[in-house]
N, C-alpha and C positions, 0 to 999 in steps of 0.2 A: 251520870255524875262526873266521871273522869273526863268525858268529852267536853262537858260544860266548863270545867276548870282549864282544859287546854285552850278552849276558845277564848276564855278571859285572858289567859297569859298571852296568846297571840295578839289579842286586841290591845293590850297594854303595850306590848312591844311595837306594834304598828303605830300607836299614838306617839310613843317616844321617838320613833324614827321620823315621823311627820314633823314633830316639834323641832328636831335637830335641823331639818331642812327649812322649815318656815320661819322660825324665830330669827335667824340671821337676816333673812330676806326682808322681813317686816321691820326689823329694828334698824335697818339702814346699814348693817355691816356689809362691807364690800371690800374686795381686794383692790379695787381701783382707788388710787390716792385722791383725796379731796383737793380742791383748788389751793387751799391753804398749805397742805402738805407738799404740793408740787412747787409752790412759791418758796416754801421753807427749804426744800431740797436744793433749789437754785441758790438761795442765799447761803445755805450751809456750804455748798461747793465753793462759792466765791469767797466766803469769809472765814470758814473753819477748817476746810478739808486739808489745806497744806500743812497745818500743824497737827490736827487730831487724827488724820489718816496717814499722812506720809512723812511727818516731821521734816519737811523740806528746809526748815530753818537750821537744822542740825543742832537742835538744843540737846544739851547733855542729858537732861531728863525729858524724855519724850512725853508730851501731853497725853492724857488718857484717851483711849478709843471710846467713842460714845455709843456704840452699838448696844441696844437693850438697856440703856441707862435707867429707864423708868421701871425696869423689871427688878431692880435691886432696892433695898430699903434706904441705902445711902448713896450719895455721890461718891466718885472715886477717892475723895479725901478720907472717907470712912466715918465722918462725923456729921456731915450735912445731909439732912433728909432729901431723898430724891423726889422732889415735888416741882410742880411748874414754877412756883414762886422762887424756890431756891435756885433753880436753873436760870430764871429771869435775872436774879440778883447777880449771879456769876457773869452772865452776859453783859449786864449793864456796868458793873463795877470791876470786873476782872478778878483774877485770883492768882497769886504767885506770879508765874511768868506770863499768864494770859492777860492780854491788854483789855482795858475797858472799852466797851462798844457804845457807851453812853454818848449820844449825839451823832453816832455813825449809823445806827440802826433805829428805826422808828419802833414804837410799841407794837404796831401791827406786824412789822417785820420780825420782831422778836417772837410774837405769838406764832407766826408761820414757822419759824425755826423750831420752836417747842413742839408744834404739831408734827413736824417732820421727825423729830427725835422720838416721839411716841410711836411712830410707825417703824423707825429704823431698827 
């Protein structure tokens, strides 16, 4: 009886470990960035990096770093929900000292930046 219980426990553990390995592989989870994320990184570097990473404009109040922005409930302003749509609105219309990128970036380019931010 005790042996049978141990076999069941080991079987459950083996199945759990197998799931941990197979589920990410089957679901498409990958450490390799997607094409959209790669384009987004390039666009971010060209359009956003100087302010959000280096504050090269010497602004008195440095713009927020955007690392793990989607891991928080709100954007750095503390009131706007951290969603794709709210980030899209900030990119399009700007906010405070951030300029609007409406007309400078296409919808597809904005989608790529958002995809990159999800990974960043």
